[in-house]
C-alpha positions in Angstrom: 72.1 18.6 -69.6 70.2 16.0 -71.9 68.5 16.5 -75.4 66.2 14.1 -76.8 66.5 15.2 -80.6 64.7 12.6 -83.1 66.6 9.7 -81.8 70.1 11.3 -81.0 70.7 11.5 -77.4 73.2 14.4 -76.7 75.0 14.5 -73.2 76.8 17.9 -72.6 79.3 18.0 -69.5 80.4 21.6 -69.0 82.9 22.6 -66.3 86.2 21.1 -67.7 85.4 22.7 -71.4 84.9 19.0 -72.5 82.0 17.7 -74.3 80.8 13.9 -74.8 78.5 13.6 -77.5 76.8 9.7 -77.6 75.4 8.9 -80.8 72.7 6.0 -79.8 71.9 3.3 -82.1 68.9 5.0 -83.8 71.1 7.2 -85.2 70.7 6.0 -89.0 67.0 5.7 -88.7 66.9 9.3 -87.1 65.0 10.9 -90.1 62.3 8.1 -90.6 59.8 9.5 -88.3 59.4 11.5 -85.2 57.3 11.1 -82.0 56.0 13.9 -80.0 53.5 14.2 -76.9 50.2 16.2 -77.4 47.5 17.2 -74.7 45.1 14.2 -74.2 42.5 17.0 -74.5 43.5 17.4 -78.1 42.1 15.6 -80.8 45.0 14.5 -83.5 43.8 14.5 -87.0 45.4 12.2 -89.2 46.0 14.5 -91.8 47.4 16.9 -89.3 44.6 19.2 -89.2 45.3 22.2 -86.6 47.7 19.7 -85.0 47.9 20.6 -81.4 50.8 22.1 -79.4 53.5 19.5 -79.0 56.2 18.7 -76.7 59.2 16.5 -76.5 58.5 15.3 -73.4 55.2 13.8 -71.9 54.4 15.4 -68.5 51.7 14.4 -66.5 50.5 14.2 -62.9 47.7 12.7 -60.4 47.0 11.3 -56.9 47.0 8.1 -55.8 44.2 5.8 -57.3 43.6 8.2 -60.0 43.5 7.1 -63.8 45.2 9.4 -66.1 45.5 9.6 -69.9 48.3 11.0 -72.1 48.8 11.3 -75.8 51.7 11.4 -78.4 51.8 11.2 -81.7 53.7 9.2 -84.2 54.7 10.8 -87.6 56.8 9.1 -90.3 58.6 10.9 -93.1 58.2 7.7 -95.2 55.7 4.6 -94.3 56.4 2.6 -91.4 55.5 -0.9 -90.8 55.1 -3.1 -87.7 54.9 -0.1 -85.6 54.1 -1.1 -81.7 54.7 0.7 -78.4 56.4 0.0 -75.0 56.4 1.6 -71.7 59.1 1.4 -69.4 58.9 1.4 -65.7 58.8 4.9 -63.8 61.1 5.3 -61.4 61.0 8.1 -58.6 63.8 10.5 -58.9 64.7 10.8 -55.2 64.2 7.5 -53.8 64.4 5.0 -56.7 61.1 3.3 -56.2 59.7 2.1 -59.3 56.0 1.9 -60.8 56.2 -1.0 -62.8 55.4 -1.2 -66.4 51.6 -2.7 -65.7 50.3 0.5 -64.4 50.5 1.6 -68.2 48.3 0.7 -71.1 48.5 2.3 -74.6 46.5 1.8 -77.7 46.4 3.5 -81.2 43.6 5.6 -81.6 40.9 4.9 -84.5 39.3 7.1 -86.6 35.5 7.7 -87.8 34.4 9.1 -90.7 31.6 11.7 -90.7 29.9 13.2 -93.8 28.2 15.6 -91.8 28.4 17.6 -88.6 25.9 17.1 -85.7 23.0 19.8 -86.1 22.3 22.7 -83.8 26.0 23.7 -83.4 27.8 26.6 -85.2 31.1 26.0 -87.0 33.0 27.7 -84.2 31.9 25.3 -81.8 33.2 21.7 -83.9 36.5 20.7 -83.8 36.2 20.4 -87.4 33.8 21.1 -90.1 32.9 17.5 -92.1 33.5 15.7 -94.1 36.5 14.5 -92.3 37.7 11.4 -90.5 37.6 12.1 -86.7 40.0 10.3 -83.9 37.4 8.6 -81.5 38.0 5.0 -80.5 41.2 2.9 -78.8 42.0 0.2 -81.5 42.8 -3.5 -80.3 45.9 -3.8 -82.5 49.2 -4.2 -81.2 51.0 -3.9 -84.4 49.9 -1.5 -87.4 51.2 0.4 -90.6 51.6 4.1 -90.6 51.3 5.9 -94.4 53.8 8.6 -95.1 53.5 11.6 -93.6 50.3 10.8 -90.9 50.0 11.6 -87.8 49.1 8.9 -85.7 48.0 9.2 -81.9 48.6 6.7 -79.6 46.8 6.9 -76.1 48.3 6.2 -72.8 46.3 5.3 -69.8 48.3 5.1 -66.7 46.7 3.8 -63.4 48.3 5.5 -60.2 48.6 2.9 -57.5 46.9 3.9 -54.2 50.5 2.7 -52.9 52.5 4.5 -54.8 54.7 7.1 -53.0 54.5 10.6 -53.8 57.2 11.9 -55.9 58.4 12.5 -59.1 58.9 9.6 -61.6 60.4 9.4 -65.1 60.2 6.7 -67.7 60.1 6.5 -71.5 57.7 5.4 -74.0 59.4 3.5 -77.3 57.8 3.8 -80.8 59.2 0.7 -82.3 59.0 0.0 -86.1 60.6 -2.2 -88.9 62.2 0.9 -89.5 63.8 1.9 -86.1 63.2 2.8 -83.3 62.2 6.4 -81.0 61.5 7.6 -77.9 59.7 9.8 -75.5 60.6 10.9 -72.0 57.5 10.8 -69.7 57.7 12.8 -66.5 54.7 11.6 -63.9 54.2 13.3 -60.8 52.3 11.9 -57.9 50.9 14.0 -55.3 50.1 13.1 -51.4 46.3 12.8 -51.9 44.4 9.3 -52.7 41.3 9.6 -55.1 38.6 8.6 -52.8 36.9 4.9 -53.7 33.3 6.4 -52.8 32.0 8.0 -55.6 30.2 11.5 -54.5 28.5 12.0 -58.0 26.1 9.9 -59.6 26.8 8.4 -63.1 24.5 6.6 -65.1 24.5 5.3 -68.9 21.9 3.6 -70.6 23.0 0.3 -72.1 21.1 -2.1 -74.4 21.4 -5.7 -74.9 19.2 -5.9 -77.7 22.4 -6.1 -80.4 23.6 -9.0 -78.4 23.1 -11.8 -81.1 24.5 -9.9 -84.6 27.4 -8.4 -82.8 28.2 -10.6 -79.7 26.9 -13.9 -81.3 24.7 -14.5 -78.0 21.0 -15.4 -79.4 19.7 -16.3 -76.0 18.8 -13.7 -73.2 19.2 -14.1 -70.0 21.5 -17.1 -70.6 24.9 -18.0 -69.0 27.0 -16.2 -72.1 24.3 -13.4 -72.0 25.6 -12.8 -68.2 29.2 -13.3 -68.7 28.7 -10.4 -71.8 26.7 -8.2 -69.3 29.5 -8.5 -67.0 32.0 -7.4 -69.2 29.7 -4.4 -69.7 29.4 -3.6 -65.8 32.9 -4.0 -65.4 33.7 -1.3 -67.9 31.2 1.5 -67.0 32.5 0.6 -63.2 36.3 1.1 -64.2 34.8 4.7 -65.9 33.3 5.5 -62.3 29.9 4.8 -63.3 28.0 3.9 -60.0 24.2 3.9 -61.3 23.1 1.1 -63.3 19.7 0.2 -65.1 17.5 -2.9 -64.8 14.4 -3.2 -67.1 11.0 -3.7 -65.6 10.5 -6.5 -68.0 13.1 -8.5 -66.3 10.0 -9.5 -63.9 8.5 -12.6 -65.1 4.6 -12.1 -64.6 2.4 -15.7 -64.3 -1.6 -15.9 -63.4 -2.0 -19.1 -61.2 -4.7 -21.1 -61.5 -6.8 -19.2 -59.2 -6.2 -16.1 -61.8 -4.0 -14.2 -59.0 -0.7 -12.8 -60.2 2.7 -13.9 -59.4 5.9 -12.2 -59.9 9.6 -13.9 -60.4 12.3 -11.2 -59.4 15.1 -14.1 -60.2 16.0 -12.5 -63.8 15.7 -9.2 -62.3 18.2 -9.7 -59.1 20.8 -11.7 -61.3 20.6 -8.6 -63.7 21.2 -6.4 -60.8 23.8 -8.6 -58.9 26.2 -8.4 -61.7 26.4 -4.8 -61.4 26.4 -5.2 -57.6 29.1 -7.6 -57.6 31.5 -5.0 -59.4 31.9 -3.4 -55.9 31.7 0.0 -57.5 27.6 0.4 -58.0 25.8 2.6 -55.2 22.7 2.8 -57.3 19.5 1.1 -59.3 17.5 2.4 -62.0 14.4 0.8 -63.4 12.9 0.7 -66.5 9.8 2.4 -67.3 6.2 1.1 -66.5 4.5 3.8 -68.9 4.8 5.0 -72.7 3.9 7.5 -75.0 0.8 7.0 -77.6 1.0 6.5 -81.3 2.7 10.2 -81.9 5.4 9.3 -79.8 7.4 11.8 -77.8 4.6 14.4 -79.4 2.2 12.4 -78.0 -0.2 14.5 -75.3 -1.4 11.1 -73.8 0.6 8.9 -71.6 -0.5 5.3 -70.8 0.7 2.3 -68.5 2.5 -0.1 -70.5 1.0 -3.5 -71.4 2.6 -6.4 -69.6 3.1 -10.2 -71.4 1.8 -12.6 -68.7 2.4 -16.3 -68.6 -0.6 -18.4 -67.7 0.7 -21.1 -65.4 -2.3 -23.7 -66.1 -1.5 -23.9 -69.9 2.0 -22.0 -70.2 0.5 -19.5 -73.0 1.6 -16.4 -73.1 -1.2 -13.4 -73.0 -1.2 -10.0 -72.7 -2.7 -7.7 -69.9 -3.1 -4.3 -69.7 -1.5 -2.1 -66.9 -4.0 -1.4 -64.8 -5.0 -4.6 -64.5 -0.9 -5.2 -63.5 0.7 -2.7 -61.7 -1.8 -2.3 -58.6 -0.2 -5.6 -58.1 3.2 -5.3 -59.5 4.4 -2.1 -57.3 3.6 -3.2 -54.0 5.3 -6.4 -54.8 8.4 -4.6 -56.2 8.8 -2.3 -53.0 8.4 -5.3 -51.0 11.1 -7.0 -53.0 13.3 -4.2 -53.0 13.1 -3.8 -49.1 13.8 -7.3 -48.7 17.1 -7.4 -50.8 18.0 -4.4 -49.0 17.7 -2.0 -52.3 15.0 0.2 -51.6 17.0 2.9 -50.4 19.4 2.5 -53.5 16.6 2.4 -56.3 15.7 5.1 -58.5 12.2 4.4 -60.3 11.2 5.9 -63.4 7.9 6.4 -64.8 8.2 7.6 -68.5 11.2 9.4 -70.0 11.3 13.1 -71.2 7.6 14.2 -70.3 7.2 17.5 -72.0 4.6 20.6 -71.0 2.3 18.9 -73.8 1.8 15.9 -72.3 3.0 17.0 -68.3 -0.8 16.6 -66.8 -1.1 12.8 -68.2 2.4 12.3 -66.9 1.4 13.8 -63.4 -1.7 11.5 -63.3 0.5 8.4 -64.1 3.1 9.4 -61.6 0.6 9.9 -58.9 -1.5 6.8 -59.7 2.1 4.6 -59.2 3.3 6.5 -55.9 0.1 5.5 -54.7 0.6 1.8 -54.9 4.6 2.0 -54.3 4.7 5.6 -51.9 8.6 4.6 -50.7 10.0 4.7 -54.3 11.9 7.6 -55.6 10.4 8.9 -58.9 13.2 9.8 -61.4 12.8 10.7 -65.1 14.7 13.0 -67.9 12.1 15.8 -67.8 11.6 18.9 -70.4 9.2 21.2 -68.1 9.5 22.5 -64.4 5.9 21.8 -64.7 6.3 18.0 -62.8 8.3 19.0 -59.9 5.8 18.5 -57.4 5.3 14.7 -58.3 8.9 13.8 -58.4 12.0 13.2 -56.1 14.7 13.3 -58.2 14.6 15.6 -61.6 17.2 15.4 -64.8 16.5 18.3 -67.0 18.4 18.5 -70.1 21.2 20.8 -69.8 19.7 23.5 -71.7 16.5 23.2 -69.8 18.7 23.4 -66.8 20.3 26.5 -67.7 17.1 28.2 -68.8 15.7 27.5 -65.7 18.3 26.9 -62.9 16.9 29.3 -60.3 13.8 27.3 -60.2 15.6 23.8 -60.1 17.6 25.1 -57.3 14.9 26.2 -55.2 13.2 23.1 -55.5 16.5 20.9 -54.9 17.1 23.4 -51.6 14.1 21.4 -50.6 15.4 18.2 -50.2 15.0 17.0 -53.7 17.5 15.6 -56.1 18.8 17.6 -59.3 20.5 15.7 -62.2 21.2 16.9 -65.8 21.0 14.8 -68.7 22.6 15.4 -72.5 21.2 14.4 -75.8 23.4 15.7 -78.1 21.7 16.7 -81.8 19.0 18.1 -79.8 20.8 20.7 -77.2 21.2 23.8 -77.8 24.2 25.2 -79.4 27.1 26.2 -77.5 26.5 24.2 -74.7 29.3 21.4 -73.6 28.3 18.3 -75.9 29.3 14.6 -76.5 29.0 14.1 -80.4 32.3 13.0 -82.2 32.9 16.5 -83.8 32.8 18.4 -80.5 36.1 19.0 -78.6 36.9 16.5 -76.1 36.8 19.2 -73.4 33.4 18.8 -73.6 33.1 15.4 -72.4 35.3 16.2 -69.5 33.9 19.7 -68.2 30.2 18.5 -68.2 31.2 17.2 -64.6 32.8 20.7 -63.6 29.3 21.9 -64.4 28.1 19.2 -62.0 29.8 20.7 -59.1 29.8 24.4 -59.9 25.8 24.0 -60.1 25.0 21.8 -57.7 23.6 18.9 -59.7 24.6 15.4 -58.1 24.0 13.5 -60.8 24.3 12.6 -64.5 22.3 10.5 -66.9 23.3 9.9 -70.5 21.3 7.5 -72.8 23.7 6.1 -74.8 26.5 3.6 -73.4 25.9 1.5 -76.9 22.8 2.8 -78.7 24.5 1.3 -81.8 23.6 2.2 -85.5 24.0 -0.7 -87.9 27.7 -0.1 -88.1 29.1 2.5 -85.5 32.6 2.5 -87.1 31.5 3.5 -90.6 29.7 7.1 -91.0 27.3 7.0 -87.8 24.8 9.6 -89.5 22.0 9.2 -86.4 23.6 11.0 -83.4 26.7 11.7 -84.6 28.1 9.0 -81.9 26.1 10.4 -79.0 24.3 7.4 -78.6 27.3 5.6 -77.7 30.8 5.6 -75.5 31.9 2.4 -76.4 31.9 0.4 -79.6 31.3 -3.3 -80.2 33.7 -6.1 -80.8 33.2 -9.8 -80.1 34.4 -10.2 -77.3 32.9 -7.0 -75.6 33.8 -3.0 -76.2 36.2 -0.7 -77.3 36.6 2.4 -75.3 35.9 5.8 -77.0 38.2 9.0 -76.2 34.9 10.7 -74.7 34.2 8.1 -72.8 37.7 8.1 -71.4 37.7 11.9 -70.7 34.3 11.3 -69.0 35.9 9.4 -66.5 38.5 11.8 -66.0 35.7 14.2 -65.6 34.2 12.4 -62.7 37.5 11.9 -61.1 38.1 16.0 -61.6 34.6 16.3 -59.4 36.4 14.1 -56.9 39.3 16.7 -56.4 36.9 19.5 -55.7 34.9 17.2 -53.2 38.6 16.5 -51.4 38.8 20.5 -51.1 35.6 20.9 -50.0 36.0 18.2 -47.6 39.0 20.3 -46.2 37.4 23.2 -45.7 34.0 21.5 -44.2 36.4 20.1 -41.4 37.8 23.7 -40.7 34.4 25.4 -40.5 33.5 22.1 -38.3 36.1 22.6 -35.9 35.5 26.7 -35.1 32.8 28.3 -33.4 29.7 30.1 -34.3 31.5 33.2 -35.6 32.3 31.1 -38.8 28.9 29.8 -40.1 29.4 32.1 -42.9 32.0 29.8 -44.4 30.7 28.0 -47.6 32.8 24.5 -48.2 31.7 24.3 -51.8 32.4 28.1 -52.8 36.4 27.8 -53.5 36.1 24.8 -55.4 33.2 26.7 -57.5 35.4 29.6 -57.8 38.3 27.5 -59.3 35.4 25.7 -61.4 34.4 28.9 -62.8 37.7 29.6 -64.2 36.9 26.4 -66.9 33.1 26.7 -67.0 32.5 30.4 -66.9 28.9 29.7 -67.4 26.4 26.8 -68.9 27.4 28.1 -72.6 30.5 29.7 -71.6 33.5 27.5 -71.1 37.2 27.4 -72.5 38.5 24.5 -74.6 42.2 25.3 -73.7 43.7 22.1 -71.8 46.2 24.3 -70.6 43.3 26.4 -68.6 41.7 23.3 -67.4 45.0 22.0 -66.0 46.0 24.9 -64.4 42.8 24.9 -62.5 43.1 21.3 -61.4 46.7 22.1 -60.1 45.1 24.8 -58.1 42.9 22.7 -56.5 45.9 20.4 -55.5 48.1 23.4 -54.6 45.5 24.4 -52.2 45.2 21.0 -50.6 48.9 20.8 -50.0 48.8 24.4 -48.6 45.8 23.6 -46.6 47.8 22.7 -43.5 51.0 24.5 -43.8 51.6 27.4 -41.7 50.3 30.4 -41.6 47.4 28.1 -42.1 44.4 30.8 -43.7 41.0 30.6 -45.5 39.7 33.2 -47.3 36.0 33.9 -48.4 34.5 36.8 -50.9 31.3 38.2 -51.5 30.7 38.0 -54.3 32.7 35.3 -55.7 36.0 35.2 -57.4 35.7 35.7 -61.1 32.3 37.8 -60.9 31.9 40.2 -63.4 31.4 43.6 -62.6 30.7 47.3 -64.6 33.1 49.9 -63.6 33.4 49.7 -59.8 32.0 47.6 -57.1 32.1 46.9 -53.3 33.8 42.9 -52.5 33.5 41.6 -48.6 36.5 40.0 -47.7 35.7 37.3 -44.9 38.9 35.1 -43.6 40.2 32.8 -40.7 43.9 32.5 -40.0 45.8 30.7 -36.9 46.9 32.9 -34.2 49.7 35.0 -34.3 49.4 35.8 -38.3 49.7 39.3 -39.4 47.2 39.9 -42.5 47.2 42.6 -44.8 45.1 43.1 -47.7 45.9 45.2 -50.8 48.4 46.6 -49.0 46.1 47.5 -45.9 46.8 45.9 -42.3 43.1 44.0 -41.0 42.9 43.4 -37.5 42.5 39.9 -36.5 40.2 38.6 -33.4 41.6 36.2 -30.6 39.5 33.6 -32.9 41.5 34.0 -35.7 38.6 36.3 -37.6 39.4 38.9 -40.0 36.9 41.2 -42.1 36.9 44.1 -44.3 35.5 45.9 -47.5 37.1 46.7 -50.7 36.1 48.8 -53.4 37.0 47.3 -56.9 37.7 49.5 -60.1 38.9 49.1 -63.4 42.3 49.6 -62.4 42.1 47.4 -59.2 40.6 44.2 -60.3 42.2 41.9 -57.6 42.0 41.4 -54.0 45.6 40.3 -52.7 46.0 39.0 -49.1 49.0 38.3 -47.6 49.4 36.6 -44.4 52.9 36.2 -42.2 53.9 34.8 -39.0 56.9 33.2 -37.6 56.8 30.1 -39.6 56.5 31.7 -43.0 54.2 33.7 -45.2 51.6 33.2 -48.2 50.2 35.4 -50.5 46.4 34.5 -51.5 44.8 36.4 -54.7 41.2 36.6 -55.9 40.7 37.9 -59.3 37.5 39.6 -60.8 36.4 40.6 -64.2 35.7 44.3 -64.6 33.4 45.1 -67.5 34.7 48.6 -69.6 
């Protein structure tokens, strides 16, 4: 038995009434500071505000190819100097195989001062009332000082190699300082599945290059230095599983020839796109807009084609042409160019952002006009009204609008259209998951659990780097919702929200892995099993965390328990007795008093099935069916399956409202 007590290693051997106590070389400094683990889904405030549950070990799990997060806290009794962190190799406890230290990275967590909270949110939805300093980004510094009694979080990022053997690994994190060192054990369980390299959820974060001059020192657009920085942006996005990127339409150069014909040069557009394609992780291209609001901006009832800057070939001078003079020529040429490049079926085309009911008629007119000249371009916009659905192929309602009109959007999607959603933090209805700095980190992650539960196949966010003048100091406007990264001279720093967004996208892939298992089973069976819905089980598990659009858990333990349930079901899927269960209504459904639940199932031949103690007949095809009535005292369906190879118990729980 081994315990770690503030730098004191105690090894106790029993059986011979002997005890060996080894005091390591850190004993004299044991009282200097302590180190403990907390959930990566908890914000740790340096003043100790509502300190999350702690542990003397860091216990993590994941699958091969997954990037996982961990978090530890350094808490000195007196001030510490020259604080740094080292991570050991991780060794498989059974085979001795090793994951090298290079699979893990660490960063101190930096704080952002907020003088006021994001609007539209009740106090109970916030992680903390302002004013306060909120943890939000990963520092570059590899060594720093920590003041007396402060709580300094350290973020771990572990990239599990695809070649890693499944098993239980152990290692240690060492926090070093001029006042001494402390150790924190790390346990990592790697499960025998691999994170898909293909991205099944479409994700786009809109980026800006307008601040390149003052923040990155790059003054010349489309210069080699400009493209080098854009590459850093693209690689960061790809590393966070973003797979859709945006290229502005004004990157297309337009010239008027001597014969007054318009010529289009797509070189800058193509070179920008290639920066993202070359990451090897991007699947779709998204354009900028060719229309704009009137003087009243979003409130305008009129949407018009944008004007275009055109170079006169004969003189080299710039002139401005109305949209009506350019679009009829630009759009056919653009569509042909995309087809030639092989990008047409991978492109989403924008009309104008966020049309609403007050300008819907104008948007529809412009959309139809553009569609006439480029009928093979899929139109996509963030929209705030359902009135536009006949004139768009990819609808992106704001999350609160999706919640309000979900049934209509879902019916539209079932006709073969694509349904995404987007968020804009300070304009979003309260209690919905949000991405401002002062909201729980869980919110950034479970957005993509909502994607799966509600069949929204994409997510759009407007602010990867829409920075204020100084995003590190009291950001005020949008409270951080406008950016997921922070600027440095040489690139960007990741925020905790950006890290958790990636983790949520990976969680989505877990549900896809389970869905694919169930789909393969359905495809292997006959017509008696058309009732199998491959997505239902994943949605049921997701529903333990996101009960509804506005009702969700903020408890990290609840989320990780649900994620572990996906792994458990994946592991059990091919172990005997093989069994699949589906209920109508789904698990987690709410009833008032009593309700009937239909149970449908399949099992392999030779398996006996009992449900709530009642033996159920099984056909030669493995099909079994029955109806059960649930009451307040019986809110679960318990299925027992047994054969000569073993037994399984499956439980489906429902909520009975008293």
